[in-house]
NUKE-528939 format. One line per field, with one value per residue (C-alpha): z, x, y; residue in one letter. Coordinates in nm, 2 decimals. Example, Ala and Ser with C-alpha at 12.3 -4.5 7.8 and 13.67 -1.06 7.14 Angstrom:
<nodes>
c3: c(0.78:0.71)
c1: c(1.23:1.37)
c2: c(-0.45:-0.11)
code: c(A:S)
</nodes>
This chain:
<nodes>
c3: c(0.00:0.07:-0.29:-0.41:-0.21:-0.40:-0.70:-0.60:-0.56:-0.89:-1.05:-0.88:-1.00:-1.35:-1.34:-1.19:-1.41:-1.54:-1.33:-1.01:-1.11:-1.01:-0.68:-0.57:-0.64:-0.47:-0.11:0.03:0.32:0.08:-0.09:0.23:0.30:-0.05:-0.01:0.31:0.17:-0.13:0.09:0.32:0.03:-0.12:0.20:0.24:-0.11:-0.06:0.25:0.09:-0.20:0.05:0.25:-0.07:-0.19:0.15:0.17:-0.17:-0.09:0.20:0.07:0.25:0.13:0.25:0.28:-0.08:-0.23:-0.29:-0.39:-0.66:-0.65:-0.96:-0.87:-1.11:-1.33:-1.04:-0.90:-0.54:-0.40:-0.06:0.06:0.25:0.48:0.57:0.56:0.42:0.25:-0.10:-0.26:-0.61:-0.72:-0.64:-0.92:-0.79:-0.87:-0.64:-0.76:-0.63:-0.54:-0.78:-0.63:-0.74:-0.68:-0.61:-0.98:-1.11:-1.15:-1.28:-1.54:-1.44:-1.67:-1.54:-1.77:-1.73:-1.74:-1.94:-1.70:-1.66:-1.35:-1.25:-0.91:-0.82:-0.61:-0.39:-0.25:-0.33:-0.53:-0.51:-0.81:-0.79:-0.89:-1.24:-1.30:-1.49:-1.51:-1.85:-1.79:-1.54:-1.65:-1.53:-1.37:-1.54:-1.35:-1.42:-1.33:-1.24:-1.60:-1.75:-1.83:-2.00:-2.21:-2.13:-2.38:-2.30:-2.58:-2.56:-2.47:-2.62:-2.29:-2.25:-1.94:-1.88:-1.57:-1.48:-1.26:-1.03:-0.94:-1.01:-1.22:-1.27:-1.58:-1.56:-1.76:-2.14:-2.11:-2.37:-2.40:-2.77:-2.74:-2.45:-2.17:-2.29:-2.15:-2.06:-2.20:-1.97:-2.07:-2.00:-2.13:-2.48:-2.57:-2.58:-2.67:-2.95:-2.86:-3.06:-2.90:-3.08:-2.99:-3.11:-3.34:-3.18:-3.12:-2.82:-2.73:-2.38:-2.24:-1.86:-1.71:-1.58:-1.69:-1.93:-1.93:-2.19:-2.09:-2.22:-2.59:-2.64:-2.89:-2.88:-3.23:-3.17:-2.94:-3.06:-2.98:-2.94:-3.19:-3.04:-3.24:-3.22:-3.20:-3.57:-3.66:-3.72:-3.80:-4.04:-3.88:-4.06:-3.89:-4.07:-3.91:-4.02:-4.31:-4.16:-4.17:-3.92:-3.83:-3.49:-3.42:-3.21:-2.95:-2.81:-2.76:-3.01:-2.96:-3.24:-3.16:-3.24:-3.58:-3.67:-3.89:-3.88:-4.25:-4.21:-4.00:-4.17:-4.08:-4.04:-4.29:-4.13:-4.34:-4.31:-4.37:-4.74:-4.80:-4.90:-4.95:-5.21:-5.08:-5.31:-5.18:-5.34:-5.31:-5.43:-5.62:-5.44:-5.38:-5.10:-5.04:-4.69:-4.63:-4.35:-4.09:-3.95:-3.90:-4.13:-4.08:-4.40:-4.38:-4.45:-4.80:-4.89:-5.06:-5.14:-5.49:-5.52:-5.16:-4.98:-5.22:-5.18:-5.26:-5.55:-5.49:-5.76:-5.84:-6.13:-6.33:-6.24:-6.31:-6.29:-6.58:-6.44:-6.58:-6.44:-6.45:-6.45:-6.75:-6.92:-6.94:-6.88:-6.71:-6.62:-6.26:-6.22:-5.88:-5.67:-5.35:-5.23:-5.46:-5.36:-5.62:-5.57:-5.57:-5.92:-6.04:-6.16:-6.20:-6.55:-6.55:-6.34:-6.61:-6.62:-6.83:-7.17:-7.21:-7.56:-7.59:-7.86:-8.08:-8.04:-8.18:-8.12:-8.29:-8.10:-8.23:-8.07:-8.07:-8.41:-8.57:-8.60:-8.57:-8.39:-8.41:-8.10:-8.14:-7.92:-8.20:-8.00:-7.68:-7.46:-7.37:-7.14:-7.14:-7.02:-7.27:-7.29:-7.24:-7.54:-7.69:-7.76:-7.85:-8.19:-8.19:-8.47:-8.52:-8.67:-8.78:-8.56:-8.76:-8.45:-8.57:-8.91:-8.85:-8.84:-9.13:-9.26:-9.10:-8.82:-8.48:-8.44:-8.18:-8.05:-8.11:-7.95:-7.96:-8.31:-8.29:-8.52:-8.49:-8.74:-8.68:-8.77:-8.90:-9.00:-9.32:-9.45:-9.82:-10.08:-10.42:-10.75:-10.97:-11.35:-11.37:-11.16:-10.83:-10.53:-10.24:-9.90:-9.80:-9.45:-9.37:-9.21:-9.32:-9.15:-9.20:-9.04:-9.01:-9.17:-8.90:-9.15:-9.30:-9.00:-9.08:-9.44:-9.29:-9.07:-9.36:-9.61:-9.42:-9.12:-9.11:-9.21:-9.12:-9.31:-9.62:-9.60:-9.56:-9.85:-10.08:-9.99:-10.03:-10.36:-10.48:-10.36:-10.55:-10.87:-10.83:-10.76:-11.05:-11.30:-11.18:-11.21:-10.90:-10.99:-11.04:-10.71:-10.53:-10.70:-10.66:-10.33:-10.19:-10.52:-10.51:-10.18:-10.29:-10.62:-10.44:-10.19:-10.46:-10.65:-10.33:-10.21:-10.52:-10.51:-10.43:-10.25:-9.93:-9.95:-10.03:-9.69:-9.49:-9.44:-9.58:-9.64:-9.46:-9.56:-9.67:-9.58:-9.64:-9.34:-9.45:-9.76:-9.82:-10.09:-10.08:-10.30:-10.14:-10.43:-10.46:-10.08:-10.10:-10.36:-10.15:-9.85:-10.03:-10.14:-9.80:-9.65:-9.88:-9.81:-9.44:-9.45:-9.62:-9.37:-9.09:-9.22:-9.25:-8.90:-8.77:-8.92:-8.78:-8.45:-8.46:-8.55:-8.27:-8.03:-8.14:-8.11:-7.77:-7.67:-7.79:-7.60:-7.29:-7.32:-7.35:-7.05:-6.86:-6.93:-6.83:-6.51:-6.45:-6.50:-6.26:-6.01:-6.02:-5.99:-5.70:-5.53:-5.56:-5.42:-5.13:-5.05:-5.07:-4.83:-4.60:-4.59:-4.54:-4.25:-4.10:-4.12:-3.96:-3.68:-3.63:-3.64:-3.39:-3.16:-3.20:-3.13:-2.82:-2.70:-2.77:-2.59:-2.29:-2.28:-2.32:-2.07:-1.82:-1.81:-1.72:-1.37:-1.43:-1.76:-1.77:-2.12:-2.40:-2.66:-2.44:-2.37:-2.75:-2.81:-2.54:-2.71:-3.05:-2.89:-2.73:-3.06:-3.25:-3.00:-3.03:-3.40:-3.40:-3.14:-3.36:-3.66:-3.46:-3.34:-3.69:-3.82:-3.54:-3.61:-3.99:-4.26:-4.37:-4.42:-4.31:-4.49:-4.29:-4.39:-4.18:-4.07:-3.93:-3.69:-3.54:-3.19:-2.89:-2.59:-2.34:-2.44:-2.55:-2.86:-3.08)
c1: c(0.00:0.30:0.40:0.05:0.00:0.26:0.06:-0.18:0.09:0.24:-0.11:-0.13:0.21:0.13:-0.19:-0.02:0.09:0.45:0.55:0.47:0.60:0.97:0.87:0.65:0.90:1.18:1.03:0.98:0.75:0.52:0.49:0.37:0.13:-0.01:-0.04:-0.22:-0.46:-0.53:-0.58:-0.82:-1.01:-1.06:-1.19:-1.43:-1.55:-1.61:-1.80:-2.00:-2.09:-2.18:-2.42:-2.57:-2.64:-2.76:-3.00:-3.14:-3.19:-3.42:-3.78:-4.08:-4.39:-4.73:-5.06:-5.16:-4.84:-4.67:-4.32:-4.26:-3.92:-3.78:-3.50:-3.37:-3.68:-3.91:-4.14:-4.26:-4.47:-4.47:-4.76:-4.71:-4.69:-4.32:-3.97:-3.69:-3.35:-3.36:-3.02:-3.00:-2.87:-3.21:-3.46:-3.79:-4.10:-4.32:-4.68:-4.97:-5.29:-5.59:-5.86:-6.21:-6.53:-6.87:-6.96:-6.62:-6.44:-6.09:-5.98:-5.66:-5.46:-5.21:-4.90:-4.80:-5.13:-5.32:-5.61:-5.83:-6.01:-6.24:-6.22:-6.52:-6.52:-6.54:-6.19:-5.83:-5.70:-5.35:-5.24:-5.05:-4.68:-4.75:-5.08:-5.12:-5.41:-5.59:-5.86:-6.11:-6.47:-6.81:-7.03:-7.37:-7.65:-7.98:-8.31:-8.62:-8.74:-8.40:-8.20:-7.87:-7.78:-7.42:-7.24:-6.91:-6.67:-6.48:-6.74:-7.05:-7.24:-7.52:-7.69:-7.95:-7.95:-8.24:-8.26:-8.27:-7.90:-7.54:-7.37:-7.00:-6.97:-6.75:-6.43:-6.47:-6.84:-6.98:-7.32:-7.35:-7.72:-7.65:-7.89:-8.24:-8.58:-8.82:-9.17:-9.46:-9.73:-10.09:-10.43:-10.38:-10.03:-9.80:-9.44:-9.33:-9.00:-8.78:-8.54:-8.21:-8.10:-8.42:-8.57:-8.91:-9.13:-9.35:-9.60:-9.56:-9.89:-9.81:-9.90:-9.61:-9.26:-9.11:-8.73:-8.63:-8.44:-8.09:-8.08:-8.42:-8.47:-8.77:-8.90:-9.17:-9.44:-9.78:-10.09:-10.42:-10.70:-11.03:-11.31:-11.64:-11.97:-12.02:-11.66:-11.48:-11.11:-10.96:-10.65:-10.41:-10.19:-9.85:-9.77:-10.08:-10.19:-10.54:-10.75:-11.02:-11.26:-11.26:-11.59:-11.64:-11.69:-11.35:-10.99:-10.80:-10.44:-10.31:-10.05:-9.68:-9.72:-10.05:-10.11:-10.41:-10.51:-10.79:-11.06:-11.40:-11.75:-12.02:-12.30:-12.62:-12.91:-13.25:-13.58:-13.57:-13.19:-12.99:-12.63:-12.47:-12.17:-11.92:-11.67:-11.33:-11.21:-11.51:-11.70:-12.02:-12.28:-12.53:-12.79:-12.85:-13.16:-13.24:-13.30:-12.97:-12.60:-12.37:-12.01:-11.88:-11.64:-11.28:-11.30:-11.62:-11.66:-11.96:-11.88:-12.21:-12.22:-12.55:-12.84:-13.20:-13.48:-13.70:-14.06:-14.27:-14.62:-14.86:-14.64:-14.30:-14.12:-13.77:-13.57:-13.34:-13.05:-12.95:-12.57:-12.57:-12.80:-12.78:-13.16:-13.36:-13.70:-13.94:-14.06:-14.39:-14.53:-14.64:-14.43:-14.07:-13.83:-13.48:-13.29:-13.17:-12.81:-12.65:-12.93:-12.86:-13.10:-13.05:-13.31:-13.59:-13.86:-14.16:-14.47:-14.45:-14.77:-14.89:-15.16:-15.43:-15.23:-14.90:-14.74:-14.41:-14.22:-14.06:-13.78:-13.69:-13.36:-13.44:-13.51:-13.88:-14.06:-14.39:-14.62:-14.80:-15.05:-15.31:-15.57:-15.81:-15.74:-15.44:-15.24:-14.95:-14.71:-14.37:-14.10:-14.04:-13.69:-13.45:-13.68:-13.59:-13.79:-13.68:-13.54:-13.54:-13.30:-13.53:-13.43:-13.57:-13.69:-13.79:-13.69:-13.69:-13.33:-13.18:-12.97:-12.88:-12.76:-13.02:-13.00:-13.13:-13.38:-13.43:-13.78:-13.92:-14.29:-14.42:-14.68:-14.97:-15.11:-15.04:-14.69:-14.54:-14.19:-14.02:-13.82:-13.60:-13.51:-13.34:-13.52:-13.47:-13.75:-13.76:-13.63:-13.33:-13.43:-13.31:-13.56:-13.54:-13.86:-13.96:-14.26:-14.41:-14.50:-14.77:-14.74:-14.87:-14.77:-15.04:-15.16:-15.22:-14.87:-14.64:-14.45:-14.40:-14.25:-14.02:-13.89:-13.87:-13.70:-13.48:-13.56:-13.92:-13.91:-13.58:-13.72:-14.04:-13.85:-13.62:-13.90:-14.13:-13.85:-13.76:-14.12:-14.12:-13.81:-13.96:-14.28:-14.11:-13.87:-14.16:-14.27:-14.13:-14.10:-14.41:-14.61:-14.47:-14.59:-14.93:-15.00:-14.84:-15.13:-15.18:-14.82:-14.85:-15.17:-15.01:-14.71:-14.92:-15.14:-14.83:-14.68:-15.00:-15.04:-14.68:-14.64:-14.31:-14.50:-14.73:-14.44:-14.29:-14.62:-14.67:-14.90:-14.85:-15.13:-15.04:-14.76:-14.75:-14.50:-14.48:-14.21:-14.01:-13.72:-13.48:-13.13:-12.99:-12.97:-13.13:-13.42:-13.46:-13.47:-13.75:-13.94:-13.89:-14.04:-14.34:-14.39:-14.34:-14.61:-14.85:-14.78:-14.83:-15.16:-15.28:-15.16:-15.35:-15.67:-15.62:-15.55:-15.88:-16.07:-15.91:-16.01:-16.37:-16.38:-16.25:-16.52:-16.79:-16.66:-16.66:-17.02:-17.13:-16.96:-17.13:-17.47:-17.40:-17.28:-17.60:-17.81:-17.62:-17.68:-18.06:-18.05:-17.86:-18.13:-18.41:-18.24:-18.17:-18.54:-18.66:-18.42:-18.53:-18.90:-18.83:-18.64:-18.92:-19.17:-18.98:-18.93:-19.30:-19.38:-19.14:-19.29:-19.64:-19.55:-19.42:-19.74:-19.95:-19.75:-19.77:-20.15:-20.20:-20.01:-20.20:-20.54:-20.46:-20.34:-20.69:-20.87:-20.95:-21.02:-21.21:-21.38:-21.54:-21.30:-21.44:-21.37:-21.02:-20.96:-21.10:-20.88:-20.57:-20.67:-20.69:-20.35:-20.19:-20.37:-20.24:-19.88:-19.89:-20.02:-19.76:-19.49:-19.62:-19.64:-19.28:-19.16:-19.34:-19.20:-18.84:-18.86:-19.00:-19.27:-19.63:-19.93:-20.26:-20.55:-20.90:-21.20:-21.20:-20.85:-21.00:-21.25:-21.14:-21.29:-21.27:-21.43:-21.79:-22.02:-22.12:-22.01)
c2: c(0.00:0.24:0.21:0.28:0.60:0.82:0.76:1.03:1.30:1.19:1.23:1.57:1.65:1.56:1.76:2.07:2.35:2.34:2.64:2.44:2.10:2.17:2.32:2.03:1.77:1.94:1.91:1.55:1.66:1.81:1.48:1.31:1.58:1.55:1.17:1.21:1.45:1.24:0.93:1.12:1.26:0.92:0.78:1.06:1.03:0.66:0.70:0.98:0.75:0.48:0.70:0.83:0.48:0.38:0.67:0.60:0.23:0.30:0.25:0.38:0.18:0.30:0.10:0.19:0.05:-0.29:-0.39:-0.65:-0.82:-0.98:-1.23:-1.48:-1.46:-1.50:-1.24:-1.19:-0.92:-0.76:-0.54:-0.22:-0.05:-0.10:0.07:-0.13:-0.10:-0.24:-0.23:-0.11:-0.45:-0.60:-0.55:-0.43:-0.22:-0.02:-0.03:0.17:0.00:0.04:0.26:0.17:0.36:0.22:0.18:0.06:-0.27:-0.35:-0.60:-0.78:-1.01:-1.27:-1.24:-1.61:-1.79:-1.52:-1.56:-1.26:-1.17:-0.88:-0.71:-0.49:-0.17:0.01:-0.08:-0.07:-0.36:-0.50:-0.71:-1.03:-1.03:-1.15:-0.95:-0.63:-0.38:-0.40:-0.13:0.01:-0.02:0.10:-0.16:-0.24:-0.06:-0.23:-0.06:-0.25:-0.29:-0.35:-0.66:-0.75:-1.05:-1.16:-1.38:-1.55:-1.47:-1.80:-2.06:-1.89:-1.95:-1.70:-1.58:-1.31:-1.09:-0.87:-0.57:-0.40:-0.45:-0.34:-0.61:-0.69:-0.92:-1.22:-1.23:-1.26:-1.18:-0.93:-0.76:-0.68:-0.56:-0.33:-0.28:-0.37:-0.28:-0.56:-0.57:-0.53:-0.78:-0.69:-0.79:-0.66:-0.76:-1.06:-1.13:-1.37:-1.54:-1.77:-2.02:-2.00:-2.35:-2.53:-2.27:-2.31:-2.01:-1.95:-1.68:-1.54:-1.41:-1.42:-1.08:-0.87:-0.78:-1.03:-1.10:-1.35:-1.67:-1.74:-1.83:-1.67:-1.39:-1.15:-1.14:-0.88:-0.76:-0.86:-0.66:-0.84:-0.75:-0.64:-0.80:-0.61:-0.79:-0.75:-0.85:-1.17:-1.26:-1.51:-1.68:-1.91:-2.17:-2.19:-2.52:-2.71:-2.49:-2.47:-2.15:-2.08:-1.80:-1.63:-1.47:-1.15:-1.02:-1.12:-1.00:-1.21:-1.30:-1.53:-1.81:-1.81:-1.98:-1.81:-1.52:-1.28:-1.26:-1.01:-0.87:-0.85:-0.74:-0.99:-0.99:-0.86:-0.97:-0.80:-0.97:-0.88:-0.95:-1.25:-1.35:-1.57:-1.76:-1.94:-2.18:-2.10:-2.46:-2.66:-2.40:-2.48:-2.21:-2.16:-1.89:-1.75:-1.54:-1.30:-1.20:-1.33:-1.25:-1.45:-1.54:-1.70:-1.99:-1.90:-2.06:-1.87:-1.54:-1.32:-1.19:-1.00:-0.88:-0.84:-0.82:-0.72:-0.96:-0.87:-0.77:-0.93:-0.79:-0.81:-0.57:-0.71:-1.04:-1.18:-1.34:-1.61:-1.81:-2.15:-2.17:-2.54:-2.59:-2.26:-2.24:-1.92:-1.89:-1.62:-1.61:-1.43:-1.55:-1.25:-1.21:-1.18:-1.36:-1.50:-1.69:-2.05:-2.16:-2.14:-1.91:-1.56:-1.27:-1.15:-0.88:-0.74:-0.71:-0.49:-0.56:-0.40:-0.19:-0.15:0.12:0.12:0.36:0.16:-0.15:-0.34:-0.62:-0.91:-1.13:-1.46:-1.65:-1.81:-1.47:-1.51:-1.18:-1.13:-0.83:-0.71:-0.42:-0.26:-0.23:-0.45:-0.26:-0.19:-0.50:-0.58:-0.88:-0.99:-1.04:-1.42:-1.57:-1.55:-1.28:-0.92:-0.62:-0.48:-0.13:0.12:0.42:0.68:1.03:1.30:1.60:1.79:2.14:2.31:2.44:2.09:1.99:1.64:1.42:1.48:1.31:0.96:0.84:0.49:0.36:0.05:0.14:0.23:0.51:0.45:0.80:1.08:1.22:1.55:1.63:1.95:2.01:2.28:2.27:2.48:2.49:2.67:2.81:2.79:3.15:3.04:3.20:3.01:2.99:2.83:2.66:2.55:2.34:2.04:1.69:1.48:1.11:0.79:0.42:0.20:-0.04:-0.32:-0.29:-0.27:-0.58:-0.45:-0.13:-0.34:-0.54:-0.26:0.03:0.09:0.46:0.54:0.92:0.96:0.80:1.01:1.33:1.27:1.17:1.46:1.72:1.57:1.61:1.97:2.05:1.91:2.11:2.44:2.38:2.40:2.75:3.10:3.32:3.51:3.19:3.06:3.38:3.38:3.00:2.93:2.73:2.54:2.44:2.26:2.09:1.98:1.85:1.66:1.51:1.39:1.24:1.08:0.88:0.76:0.39:0.47:0.52:0.23:0.00:0.10:0.06:0.44:0.70:1.08:1.28:1.64:1.86:2.23:2.52:2.75:2.98:3.07:3.30:3.39:3.27:3.56:3.90:4.10:3.86:3.87:4.25:4.24:3.99:4.20:4.51:4.31:4.17:4.52:4.67:4.39:4.42:4.80:4.76:4.50:4.72:5.03:4.82:4.68:5.03:5.17:4.87:4.94:5.31:5.22:4.97:5.25:5.49:5.23:5.14:5.51:5.56:5.25:5.38:5.72:5.56:5.34:5.65:5.85:5.55:5.52:5.90:5.85:5.56:5.79:6.07:5.82:5.66:5.99:6.10:5.77:5.80:6.16:6.06:5.77:6.00:6.25:5.98:5.83:6.18:6.25:5.92:6.01:6.35:6.22:5.96:6.23:6.43:6.13:6.05:6.42:6.43:6.10:6.22:6.55:6.39:6.12:6.38:6.54:6.22:6.34:6.71:6.68:6.34:6.41:6.29:6.53:6.82:6.71:6.68:7.02:7.16:7.00:7.14:7.49:7.45:7.35:7.64:7.89:7.75:7.78:8.13:8.23:8.09:8.28:8.60:8.55:8.50:8.81:9.02:8.92:8.97:9.20:8.97:9.07:8.87:8.85:8.71:8.62:8.69:8.33:8.39:8.65:8.42:8.49:8.34:8.58:8.35:8.41:8.14:8.33:8.61)
code: c(K:A:Q:V:L:P:A:A:P:I:R:K:Y:L:D:A:P:P:A:L:Q:G:T:A:M:D:D:P:S:D:E:K:K:C:A:L:K:V:C:G:G:G:C:C:L:G:W:L:I:F:F:I:I:L:G:S:S:V:K:Y:V:N:D:R:Q:Q:V:V:Y:I:I:N:G:Q:R:T:V:E:Q:G:P:F:T:K:I:I:W:P:S:T:R:H:E:I:R:N:A:I:L:L:S:Q:R:E:Y:V:V:L:L:H:E:R:T:Q:I:T:R:H:E:P:G:P:R:Q:V:F:M:D:A:W:E:K:K:V:E:I:K:E:K:L:V:L:Q:K:R:E:Y:V:R:L:I:H:R:I:S:G:F:E:R:V:V:G:G:P:Q:I:L:V:P:E:P:F:E:E:W:P:F:G:I:E:T:S:I:V:I:G:H:T:N:A:V:L:V:E:N:K:T:S:G:M:K:R:L:V:T:D:K:G:M:F:V:P:A:P:Y:E:R:I:L:R:E:K:N:A:V:L:L:E:P:L:S:Y:A:V:V:K:D:H:L:T:G:Q:T:R:N:E:V:G:P:Q:L:L:Q:V:G:P:Y:E:E:L:L:N:V:S:T:K:W:V:L:E:K:D:S:Y:L:R:L:V:D:K:Q:T:G:Q:E:R:I:V:T:G:P:T:V:V:V:P:D:Y:T:E:T:A:P:D:G:K:Q:K:A:V:Y:I:D:T:L:T:A:V:K:L:E:N:R:T:T:G:Q:Q:R:L:Y:E:T:V:G:V:F:V:P:Q:P:Y:E:R:I:L:E:I:M:H:K:I:L:V:L:P:H:Q:A:T:V:L:R:D:I:A:G:V:Q:T:L:V:T:G:S:S:G:A:T:A:F:F:L:P:P:F:T:T:Q:M:E:F:N:W:S:A:Y:T:S:P:V:L:E:D:P:V:P:K:V:L:V:K:M:I:D:L:R:A:Q:K:M:F:F:Q:N:E:V:R:T:S:D:N:V:R:L:K:L:E:G:T:I:F:W:Q:V:Q:S:N:N:I:M:Q:M:V:T:S:T:A:D:A:P:G:D:I:S:Q:R:A:R:S:G:M:I:Q:Q:V:G:R:L:T:L:A:Q:F:M:A:G:F:N:N:L:T:Q:A:T:Y:D:A:Q:A:S:D:T:F:Y:S:D:R:G:V:S:L:Q:S:L:E:I:T:K:F:D:S:V:D:A:E:T:A:L:V:L:Q:N:I:I:K:E:T:T:L:R:I:N:E:L:Q:K:Q:E:S:Q:N:A:V:N:A:A:K:L:T:A:D:I:Q:L:E:Q:Q:R:T:E:L:I:Q:T:Q:A:D:N:E:R:L:Q:K:Q:F:Q:G:Q:S:D:G:Q:K:L:V:Q:A:A:L:A:Y:I:S:G:L:N:T:S:V:P:N:V:T:E:R:V:E:M:Y:K:L:Q:Q:T:L:K:A:R:Q:A:D:T:S:S:L:A:K:G:K:A:Q:I:F:M:T:P:E:D:F:N:L:N:L:G:S:T:S:V)
</nodes>
């Protein structure tokens, strides 16, 4: 060691600056001092390093930590709390405990065995020596109506856990569908479930919350169908292929392999209704009559729906066709008629009424024509089966302004009375004046030649119109305009005579009654002006004559009115005189009656004092005479009148018995 110590001074010497190297080596005591210093410094440095390493090797492990020792490929773990010196040469790891809350759990993986385990909270978790933390997850919180389907990722094992609870899944368990809500089953719903292992379906109807079992899959929630009293449902079973009817009223819930095809309304049949039902599988028919409520079989349909029965009276019948034989028949029995199965109502027929002035033609299936007329009186009949009433499309000349081709009308009943048609035709006179004629043609179907008309023509009015107008053109073409104007009436008669003798009409079973021209006008403007002037002069003359006649009639009416007025005045005067006379008469009677009453009262009042009636009468006369004279005297005194008196007027009685 003595030989080793100088090495330090030598190193110091070598490291010293050149100026000091000679001085240091010259003094031996200094070398010792230097060696001592170097040796002391090295020892101090060693101890310093030792204490530093010792201080750093002291480990303070609390209760939330653990130490993992790794020695020769092995691992051991020591839990805290403790204080211990762990030399740096010892491989170790200090790990904190995993703190978990109430709703957390940790996933731990063993590095050697690769086994995973879950540790739930709330607590602090210490891992084993070979474990590592994979992740911290939230626990599954299930409410009362919730559940979760857990599937083991390795084994495929499945389990279903329902709430309410807080769930920690097992290792390798997954919940791909998440947290699901259970279905509350009541009276109107159910749950259709399929077992994934067997493939079978079942319908769960137990009341309450439904949580499926493992390996069960909810296909859907099925609501029950409320069937009203007048409703029914058609249900098909897909396992057996059978179809059935479910009749209301009920709350219908179909099975797991059943399908509700439709909900229909029952057929309510009244007393006068019926229903034809046809089986789609066999084709058989049946008739159901009311009053009843009908629920058809699931294979039956009602192609015609609810139908009303036919009321048959004396004027109504029904033509029927039997679909099995193809025969037709006429049903005429009075009452309510409902057809039998396989019978169809072709037509509700009414009696054909043929009046005395009508005729009709019938044609059967063989083409044989039959004439029915009312010549012997009105008749009514039903059209027999396989028989039709012939129809004719006749031209309708209902207005003179119509031009060919005129409208057609459908005629079933041939009118045997005289008929009228209008015509409008353009003609040309021999002096080349074009005129437009309008008129009427009266014609009639001959009752004894109706069948000849049917076989000879399809449009009798059209043939008559064309023929008559042709004859009119020929007659006008022989005359000049002046001759036409002068012999207008003769022209129509000549045309009619020529047409009436023509066999054209009789060959068609018709006859021409008359031909009349109601209006004519010129087609050319100049000729029309001349005709207008002629017509104007004629009209003016006629108007003057009618005006004079009207004036004469007015004067005569005025004279008659004056005479009647004077006669009425005479009657008025006579009536006034009669009324005045009657008034005076009644007034006199009234005054006389008053005088009589006064005289009677005066005379009766003197019965006691003057018993003699004659004397009482004389006294009354005297009183009246005095009143009259007093009135005369008063009148004379008031006015300028003069009085002339006879000697008899001075016959005064002064109380003496004689004069």
